[in-house]
N, C-alpha and C positions, 0 to 999 in steps of 0.2 A: 504491498499499499505507496500512497506517496502522501506526505503532509508538507506543507508549506510554513518556513521558519521566516521570520520577518525579524530583522535585527535592524537596531538604531544605533545612533551616535557612535561612541567607543566601537560596540559590539561589529557594526558595518566595517568601520574602518579598520579592524582585527581580519576581520575575516573576507574582506576588499570586496563585499558586495553587499546591498541591502535585502536580499533575500536568497534561502538554499530550497530547493530541495530536495525532501529526507524520502529516500527510501526504507520503510521501515517493515517489522513481519506484523499481523495482525497482533492483539493484545500490548504491542509494547506500548509504555508508559511515555510521561514528559520527560522523566529521569532519563528514556532511555534515546529519545531525543537529542535532548542537552549532550550526554553524554558522544553522540555521535555529531554533534557539532564540535566539542572540546576538542573529537579526536580531528579536524582539520587543520589546515596549516593556518594558522591564526588564534587557532578556537583554545587555547590554554588560556588566554586574556578571558573567556569566559566562565563567572565561578561555577562551583558544582553546582548552586541551588540561586539564580537568578530568581527575579519576579517572571512570574509569565503569565502570558492569558492565553486562553484556545477559545478563537472564535468566541476575542471579546470578553471574556471572562474569565477573572481570577482563579489560576488551579495550581493544585498542589503537583509536586514531583512525581505520585501515585496515581494520578490521574492516568484513564488510558485511552489514547488516542483512537481517531476511526479515520479513514482514508478521506483524503479530501479535507482535515484540519489546517485551520491557521494558527501557528504559534508564536505568538508575537514575544521575542525577548528581551525583557525591559530593562535597560540600566538603571543602574540609581541616579537621581537628578538631586542636584543643590540649588536653591535660591538663596536672593539676596535680597 
């Protein structure tokens, strides 16, 4: 199954793209998708458990993904 990972700010910069199509197995979780991202060149700059949203809803690492899901990997934000 395919899931689209959307990357923002420093994560997009680290991986060199604003989005990545991930080929996952049925039953894989958000945590599995993050591990796949972290294994890519530059992915070591993505923390093991960043804030994520699946289809615009915040989810935990154990959330099981479905084909066609959109996984947004959200970097920390600071304001002033």
